C-alpha positions, 0 to 999 in steps of 0.5 A: 500500500503506497502513501497516496492510497493511505492519504486518500483513505484518510481524506475519505474518513475525514469527509465522513466525519464532516458529513456528520458535522454538517448534518448535525449542525443543520438539524441543531440550527433548525430544531434546537438552537432557539433553546440555547441561542437568541438568533433570528428564526429566519437566519437559523432557517437559512443557515440550517437548510444550507448546512443540510443541503451541503451535508447531502452534497458531501454524502455523495462526494464522500461516498465516491471517495470511500469507494475509490479509496477502499474498494477499488484495486490499486493498479500498482499491485498487479 
């Protein structure tokens, strides 16, 4: 296993953790932030939906990275 593949796997796993962060931040802003912060409802909604949409986009990108990094054969090993 070469260093490039290890780095790709690290980036893929970091991306998975960031997906959890973006989705969690979106859900928090939409449903729970009013109990802790005094942010305007419109701003919370815009930020929450933005985080959720970006999290969904990152799911797609991270899925492609994980498949590429973990489940495709390395051409140098052949």
